[in-house]
C-alpha positions as CSV (number, residue, x, y, z in Angstrom):
1,M,0.0,0.0,0.0
2,R,1.3,3.4,-0.9
3,I,0.0,6.5,0.7
4,S,0.5,9.7,-1.3
5,A,2.1,12.9,-0.1
6,K,-1.4,14.3,0.2
7,G,-2.4,11.5,2.6
8,R,0.8,11.8,4.7
9,Y,0.4,15.6,4.9
10,A,-3.2,15.2,5.9
11,L,-2.3,12.9,8.7
12,A,0.5,15.1,10.0
13,A,-1.8,18.2,9.9
14,M,-4.6,16.3,11.7
15,I,-2.2,15.2,14.4
16,S,-1.0,18.8,14.8
17,M,-4.6,19.9,15.1
18,A,-5.3,17.2,17.6
19,E,-2.6,18.7,19.8
20,D,-4.6,21.9,20.1
21,Y,-8.1,20.3,20.1
22,N,-8.8,21.1,23.8
23,S,-8.2,24.8,23.2
24,G,-11.3,25.1,21.1
25,E,-9.7,27.6,18.9
26,Y,-9.6,27.6,15.1
27,I,-6.2,26.9,13.6
28,T,-5.0,28.5,10.4
29,V,-3.4,26.7,7.5
30,I,-0.5,29.1,7.8
31,S,0.3,28.1,11.4
32,I,0.2,24.4,10.5
33,S,2.3,25.1,7.4
34,E,4.9,26.9,9.4
35,K,4.9,24.4,12.2
36,L,5.3,21.4,9.9
37,G,7.2,22.9,7.0
38,I,4.5,22.0,4.4
39,S,3.6,24.3,1.6
40,K,0.6,26.5,2.5
41,I,-0.9,26.2,-1.0
42,Y,-0.7,22.4,-0.9
43,L,-2.2,22.3,2.6
44,E,-5.1,24.4,1.5
45,Q,-5.9,21.7,-1.1
46,V,-5.6,19.0,1.6
47,F,-7.9,21.0,4.0
48,S,-10.5,21.4,1.2
49,L,-10.7,17.6,0.9
50,L,-10.7,17.2,4.7
51,K,-13.6,19.6,4.9
52,R,-15.5,17.9,2.2
53,G,-14.9,14.6,4.0
54,G,-16.4,16.0,7.2
55,I,-13.1,15.8,9.2
56,V,-12.7,19.5,9.8
57,N,-15.0,22.5,9.7
58,S,-13.9,26.1,8.9
59,V,-14.7,29.7,9.7
60,K,-13.6,32.5,7.4
61,G,-12.2,35.8,8.5
62,A,-9.6,37.2,10.8
63,Q,-10.3,34.8,13.6
64,G,-11.0,32.0,11.2
65,G,-9.4,28.7,10.5
66,Y,-10.1,25.0,10.9
67,Q,-11.2,22.8,13.7
68,L,-11.7,19.0,14.0
69,T,-15.3,18.1,13.8
70,Q,-14.9,15.4,16.5
71,M,-12.6,14.5,19.3
72,P,-9.3,13.0,18.3
73,Q,-10.4,9.7,19.9
74,K,-13.2,9.4,17.4
75,I,-11.4,10.3,14.2
76,T,-9.5,7.3,12.7
77,V,-6.6,7.2,10.2
78,F,-9.1,5.6,7.8
79,D,-11.4,8.6,8.1
80,V,-8.5,11.0,7.3
81,L,-7.0,9.0,4.4
82,S,-10.3,8.1,2.8
83,A,-11.1,11.9,2.7
84,V,-8.0,12.7,0.8
85,E,-6.8,9.5,-1.0
86,L,-8.8,8.9,-4.2
87,S,-7.4,5.4,-4.8
88,L,-6.9,4.1,-1.3
89,F,-8.7,0.8,-1.9
90,E,-8.8,0.5,-5.7
91,P,-9.3,-3.1,-6.5
92,A,-6.3,-5.0,-7.8
93,E,-6.3,-5.4,-11.5
94,E,-7.1,-8.8,-12.8
95,T,-4.1,-10.9,-13.8
96,V,-5.3,-14.0,-15.6
97,P,-9.1,-13.9,-15.7
98,D,-9.6,-15.4,-19.1
99,K,-7.1,-18.3,-19.2
100,A,-7.0,-19.2,-15.5
101,P,-10.1,-17.9,-13.6
102,E,-9.5,-20.3,-10.8
103,I,-6.0,-18.8,-10.2
104,E,-7.5,-15.3,-10.5
105,A,-10.1,-16.2,-7.8
106,A,-7.5,-17.7,-5.5
107,M,-5.2,-14.7,-5.7
108,R,-8.1,-12.3,-5.2
109,M,-9.5,-14.1,-2.1
110,C,-6.3,-15.2,-0.4
111,V,-4.1,-12.3,-1.2
112,F,-5.7,-9.1,-2.5
113,D,-8.9,-9.2,-0.5
114,A,-7.1,-10.5,2.6
115,L,-4.6,-7.6,2.4
116,D,-7.3,-5.0,1.8
117,N,-9.3,-6.3,4.8
118,A,-6.3,-6.3,7.1
119,V,-5.2,-2.8,6.1
120,L,-8.8,-1.5,6.4
121,K,-9.1,-3.0,9.9
122,A,-5.8,-1.5,11.0
123,L,-6.6,1.9,9.7
124,K,-10.0,1.9,11.4
125,Q,-8.5,1.0,14.7
126,I,-5.8,3.8,14.9
127,T,-7.2,7.2,16.0
128,L,-5.7,10.6,15.9
129,Y,-5.5,10.4,19.7
130,D,-3.3,7.2,19.3
131,L,-1.0,9.1,16.9
132,L,-0.9,12.1,19.2
133,T,0.0,10.0,22.2
134,E,2.8,8.3,20.2
135,A,4.1,11.7,19.0
136,E,4.1,13.0,22.6
137,K,6.2,10.0,23.6
138,H,8.8,10.8,21.0
139,K,8.8,14.5,21.9
140,K,9.7,13.6,25.5
141,D,12.4,11.2,24.3
142,Q,14.1,14.1,22.5
143,G,14.2,16.2,25.6
144,Y,16.9,14.2,27.3
145,M,20.6,14.6,26.6
146,F,23.1,12.2,28.0
147,F,26.9,12.8,28.3
148,I,29.5,10.2,29.1
């Protein structure tokens, strides 16, 4: 499975927004762009898709920006990726359907469908809160300096 830059940036931006979820404030694309080092123009496209997917809502104006529509514990990686990835679960192309349909069916059931189902299950189990918690662990690890 390959996740595009758009999907990776969307996840990073959503984790960043999850960090500030409890403040209740709207977060600008510019602030996320600067914080993460991602192009503002590219992030605007990502946020447009996230808004259409119901992951964020927005307010225009000087005090405007974006907010998560739900608590980070309720938004899954699948929710985010399916909002921005157009071909996340495109079916695998057929390989030998005419000459060996039994082999085609075996590959589809035992490999392609099994992989799709396992990935789908994993993506639906991981929440933004889980990712935020993991990011916080790594932030704390970077705070220590050891000298010998």
